[in-house]
Each structure stands twice: as C-alpha cells, then as structure tokens.
N, C-alpha and C positions, 0 to 999 in steps of 0.2 A: 866055385859058384855057390856053395852052401852059405858062405857069409854074405852074399849079395842075391837074395832070392828074387828080387825084382829087376835084376840086370837083364837087359836085351841079349838073348842067345846070339852069339857070334859077333857081338859089338865089343869094342874096347871099353866103352862106357855108354850110358844112356845119353850123356851129353854129346858124345861123338856121333851116335846114331842120329840125333836131332840136328847137328851141324851138317852131317853128310846129306840129310834129307833137304835141308835148306839149299844146298848147292844144286841138287836135282831140281827143286823148284825154280831156282834162279835160271838154270839152263833151259828148263821147259818153256818159260815165259819169253826167254830171249829167242829160242828156236821158233816158237809159234806165233809170237806177237811182236818180235823185235823190241821187247820191253827190257830196258836195262835197269835192273833192281839193285839197290844197295842194301847191305846187311845193316841190322840195327838201326832202322830208319826212324828218326826222332819227329814226333808230331806232338803239338799241344792238344791235349784232351781235357774235357770237363763237362759237367752236367749243367753248369751255369757260367756266370762271368768268371769265376776262379778257374784257371787252367793250370795243368801241370804237364811236364814233359813225359811221354811214354814212348819207349822204343819197341817198334814192331819188328818182327823178324826180317822182313824185306820191305822195301818201298822205293818210291821215287816221286819227285815233285812234278815231272812232266812226262806223261800225263800222271795227275795225282793218283797214286796207287798204294794200297796198304796190304801186305800179305802176312798172315800168320800161318806157320808151317807145324803140322802135328803128325808125327810118325807112329802114332799109337796103334796097338793091336788088341784084339780080344785077348783075355788073359789065357794062360796056358791050359786052364781047365775049361776054356770056352765060356767063361763068365763075362759079365759086363765090366769093363774096367772103370769102375765108379769115380775114382779120383781123376782119371784122365778125362771123363765126361765133364767134371767140374771145371777143369782147365779149359775145355772147349767153350763152356758157358761163360767163363771169364773173358775169353776172347770175344764173344758176341757182345758182351757189355762194353768193352774197350772200343769195338767197332761202333757201337751206338754212340759212344761219347766223342769219337773222332769227327773231324769236320765233314760235313755232308758232301763237300766237293770231291772227296776221295772215293775211288773204286775200292771196295773192301772184299778181300778174298781169303776164305779159309782153305788151305791146301793140305789135304790129308792123304795118308797112305791108304790105298785100297787093301783092306784085310777082310776076307770072307769067313763068316762063322761056319765051322765044318759041319755042323748039323742042320743049321737054319738056313743056310745058303743066303745069308743077308750080310751085306758089308757093314762095317762099323759106322760109316758115314750115313748109310741109309737108315740104320737103327737110330742114329742121332736125330736125323731130320724127322723121322716118324714119331719119336718120343719127346724131342726137345725143340721141334720146329717153331713152337710158339715164342721161343727166346731169340730166334734168328731174325734180325732186322731185315726188312724188305730188300734193302739194296745189297745185302751180303750174298756173294757167290760162294758155293761150296764146290770144290773140285777134288776128285779122287784120282790119285796117281797110281797106276799099275806098274809096279816095279818091274815085273817080268817082261811086260810088253813095251815099257818106256813110253807110255802114253797117258794122258790124263783126260777126264771126262767131267764136264760140269753136271752135278746132279741136283743143284738147287740154285 
C-alpha cells in the first residue's frame, strides 16, 4: 500500500470501489422507486447551441434521470478531500448543462467525520451549496444500514 497512498483501504482499486458503489446505487433506485438505470448513460450537454455527449454514471430516458455516484470519504487524517470536492463541483456543472427535463441526482456514500460528527455530503452542501443547481437532489447512502436519505 505504500506505493499507492491514496488507494481505498480494503478495495482492489479506487475504480473498483466506484464501480461497486454504482451497483449499490442502481439497486437502491430499483428497490425504492422501481427505476431501471443503465450504466454510462449518454446525454447531450452544453451551455448554448453547441452540445457534446457526456456519459453520466447512471441514467434512463423514462423517466428522464441522471445519477452521478461518488463513494468518497474524509481523508485518513479527517481532512477535507479537496480533490474529491472538486469532482463533486464538476458534477454540479454537468448537471447544470444537462437538459432541464432530467431528474438529477448526486448519490454519495455517507461518511461521518470522526470529530465533527458531520457527513461529507452535509459539509459539501454547507460550504458549496451555492454551486448546486436548484433541481439537483443529493442522496447519502448508509452502507451499514443499506438505506439512503435525501439531504438536499
């Protein structure tokens, strides 16, 4: 592990951890909303008439839904994972550029700061909420309880 200091503990790779989390998200929305989401869902996005294809982690056309999944955690030293927060901001921008007809969901792993008793998602909304478009839902998934809760 010394040669991979940012590797998720217990995971084969960070990519595997992310892919596994997408499966949990897909299962959650199927169980709770009977929503059949496809992986790598392609949508045209753009700030004006020029559009480009963008693949969202999960999505479907009926009902139109886009889901970005983030299984990020506080750092091992309980610091803010700044690079990960930047990725969340990027997701907000892509949600903003996506067609308005789509439901937009950021589905994140619930991870509580050991000293501050604040989840990473709650921290994000408190400090970066001004970047979250009005229509975006933020859901926290509690891995231990196998439940998710909408926090925004």
